C-alpha positions as CSV (number, residue, x, y, z in Angstrom):
1,M,138.0,115.0,105.6
2,V,137.6,114.9,101.9
3,E,141.2,114.1,101.1
4,T,141.7,111.5,103.9
5,Q,138.3,109.9,104.4
6,L,136.2,110.2,101.2
7,I,138.5,110.0,98.2
8,P,140.7,107.1,99.5
9,R,137.4,105.1,100.0
10,G,136.3,105.5,96.4
11,I,134.1,108.6,96.5
12,S,134.8,110.0,93.0
13,D,131.8,112.2,92.0
14,K,133.3,115.6,91.6
15,R,130.0,117.4,92.5
16,V,129.6,115.3,95.7
17,L,133.2,116.0,96.7
18,E,132.8,119.7,96.1
19,A,129.6,119.8,98.2
20,F,131.5,118.2,101.1
21,R,134.2,120.8,100.8
22,K,131.6,123.6,100.9
23,V,129.2,122.5,103.6
24,P,130.5,123.3,107.1
25,R,129.9,120.1,109.1
26,H,130.7,121.8,112.4
27,K,127.6,124.0,112.0
28,F,125.4,120.9,112.4
29,I,126.7,119.3,115.6
30,P,126.5,120.2,119.3
31,E,129.0,122.8,120.5
32,N,130.6,120.4,123.0
33,L,131.6,118.1,120.0
34,L,133.1,120.8,117.8
35,A,136.6,119.3,118.2
36,S,135.3,116.1,116.6
37,A,133.3,117.8,113.8
38,Y,135.4,116.3,110.9
39,D,136.4,113.0,112.5
40,D,135.7,109.7,110.8
41,C,132.7,108.7,112.9
42,A,129.1,109.4,113.7
43,L,128.3,111.8,116.5
44,P,125.4,112.1,118.9
45,I,123.1,115.1,118.3
46,G,120.5,114.4,121.0
47,E,117.1,112.7,121.1
48,G,118.9,109.4,120.7
49,Q,119.9,110.3,117.2
50,T,123.3,110.9,115.4
51,I,124.9,112.7,112.6
52,S,126.2,110.0,110.3
53,Q,129.9,109.3,109.6
54,P,131.0,111.6,106.7
55,Y,131.8,108.6,104.4
56,M,128.3,107.2,104.9
57,V,126.7,110.5,104.0
58,A,129.0,110.7,100.9
59,I,128.4,107.2,99.6
60,M,124.6,107.5,100.1
61,T,124.6,110.8,98.3
62,E,126.8,109.5,95.5
63,K,124.5,106.6,94.9
64,L,121.6,109.0,94.1
65,K,123.5,110.1,91.0
66,L,122.2,113.6,91.2
67,K,122.7,116.0,88.2
68,G,121.3,119.2,89.6
69,N,117.6,119.5,88.5
70,E,116.1,116.8,90.8
71,K,113.6,116.8,93.6
72,V,114.8,114.7,96.5
73,L,113.0,113.3,99.6
74,E,115.1,112.8,102.7
75,I,113.7,110.6,105.5
76,G,115.4,111.5,108.8
77,T,116.4,115.2,109.0
78,G,118.5,114.7,112.1
79,S,121.1,117.4,112.2
80,G,120.3,118.8,108.8
81,Y,123.8,118.1,107.4
82,Q,122.6,115.6,104.8
83,A,119.9,118.0,103.7
84,A,122.6,120.7,103.2
85,I,124.7,118.4,101.1
86,L,121.7,117.5,99.0
87,A,120.8,121.1,98.6
88,E,124.1,121.7,96.9
89,L,123.4,118.9,94.4
90,C,119.7,119.1,93.5
91,Q,116.9,121.6,92.9
92,K,114.7,120.9,95.8
93,V,114.9,118.9,99.1
94,Y,112.0,117.8,101.2
95,S,113.3,116.6,104.6
96,V,111.0,114.6,106.9
97,E,111.7,114.2,110.6
98,R,109.5,112.6,113.3
99,I,111.1,114.5,116.2
100,Q,110.0,118.1,116.2
101,A,112.9,119.4,118.3
102,L,115.5,118.0,115.8
103,S,113.6,119.4,112.8
104,E,113.5,122.9,114.4
105,R,117.2,122.7,115.3
106,A,118.1,121.6,111.8
107,R,115.9,124.3,110.2
108,K,117.8,126.9,112.2
109,A,121.2,125.5,111.1
110,I,120.1,125.4,107.5
111,Q,118.8,129.0,107.6
112,E,122.1,130.2,109.1
113,A,124.0,128.3,106.4
114,G,121.9,130.2,103.8
115,Y,120.1,127.4,102.0
116,T,116.6,128.2,100.7
117,N,115.7,125.1,98.7
118,I,114.9,122.8,101.6
119,E,111.4,122.3,103.0
120,F,111.1,120.7,106.5
121,V,108.2,118.4,107.4
122,V,107.5,116.9,110.8
123,K,105.8,113.5,110.5
124,D,106.3,109.7,110.4
125,G,109.0,109.4,107.8
126,T,108.1,105.8,106.9
127,Q,105.0,107.1,105.2
128,G,107.1,109.5,103.1
129,Y,105.6,112.8,102.0
130,S,103.1,112.2,99.2
131,E,102.2,115.9,98.9
132,A,105.3,116.6,96.9
133,S,105.7,113.2,95.2
134,P,106.9,111.7,92.9
135,Y,110.6,112.2,93.7
136,D,113.7,111.7,91.5
137,G,115.6,110.4,94.6
138,I,114.8,109.3,98.1
139,I,117.4,108.9,100.8
140,V,116.7,107.2,104.2
141,T,119.1,107.9,107.0
142,A,117.9,105.2,109.4
143,G,117.8,101.4,109.2
144,C,114.7,99.3,108.3
145,L,114.0,95.6,107.9
146,T,112.5,96.3,104.5
147,I,111.9,99.3,102.2
148,P,108.7,101.0,103.3
149,E,106.1,100.6,100.6
150,P,105.0,104.2,100.6
151,L,108.5,105.3,99.6
152,I,108.4,103.0,96.6
153,R,105.1,104.5,95.5
154,Q,106.5,108.0,95.9
155,L,109.6,107.3,93.8
156,K,109.5,108.5,90.2
157,D,109.8,106.1,87.4
158,G,113.6,105.9,86.8
159,G,114.3,107.2,90.3
160,R,116.7,105.9,92.9
161,L,116.1,105.2,96.6
162,V,119.0,104.6,99.0
163,I,118.4,103.0,102.4
164,P,120.1,100.8,105.0
165,V,118.3,97.5,105.1
166,G,118.6,95.0,108.0
167,D,118.0,94.6,111.7
168,I,118.8,97.0,114.5
169,F,122.4,95.6,114.9
170,Q,123.6,95.9,111.3
171,Q,122.3,96.8,107.8
172,I,123.4,96.7,104.2
173,L,123.3,99.9,102.3
174,T,120.8,99.2,99.5
175,T,120.0,101.1,96.4
176,A,116.6,100.5,94.8
177,S,115.9,101.6,91.2
178,K,112.3,101.9,89.9
179,H,111.4,100.9,86.3
180,G,107.7,100.9,85.8
181,T,106.3,98.4,88.2
182,Q,109.7,96.7,88.6
183,I,112.1,97.4,91.5
184,S,115.7,96.3,91.2
185,T,118.0,96.5,94.2
186,Q,121.8,96.5,94.6
187,E,123.6,96.0,97.9
188,S,126.9,97.7,98.7
189,V,128.5,98.3,102.1
190,P,127.6,97.1,105.6
191,C,126.5,99.9,108.0
192,I,124.9,100.6,111.3
193,F,122.2,103.3,111.5
194,V,119.6,104.1,114.2
195,P,116.3,102.3,113.5
196,L,113.7,103.9,111.3
197,V,110.7,104.3,113.6
198,G,107.1,104.6,112.3
199,K,104.1,102.8,110.9
200,Y,106.2,100.9,108.2
201,G,109.4,100.7,110.3
202,W,110.2,99.8,113.9
203,S,107.4,100.6,116.4
204,T,108.0,103.3,118.9
């Protein structure tokens, strides 16, 4: 997966690549899909949600530019795979999921994988998790028309936020950087994620 899907597409951060070599993706997907665990595609995980294509997980992670001592907020726990990748690269991960069954399943997978630096929260992810803010990085694994304002507020000065921005049919991966009261954004690759549902996203 790393050699054929990530490196040829430009993923070059050595720490990110090593995290992908270490985290067992097959531990985070349904048993009936194990044969496709390392395929170049997203896979269904139940509750109408998916585990993202490996490349999308990689590019979103790389754009956070993590060094190792950061506190990161993940919106959309899903399978728990992205949280595990982040746990390899930063000091603490807070992972928010609105669907309790997914959060519990991810927590079990994470515990079995041996990670202890991830805290799981069940709530509306569009409102972030102010209790542990501000964050050095925020990653949103669902698409939204605009960046939810609470996430901007909870981002540390100098921090980076990665989110797919667009309609339910297609988004553009967007990286927002915070500098005082100013927010600068940079668009990269087109993508398609499930919609971000909540008060500041798509309605239920």
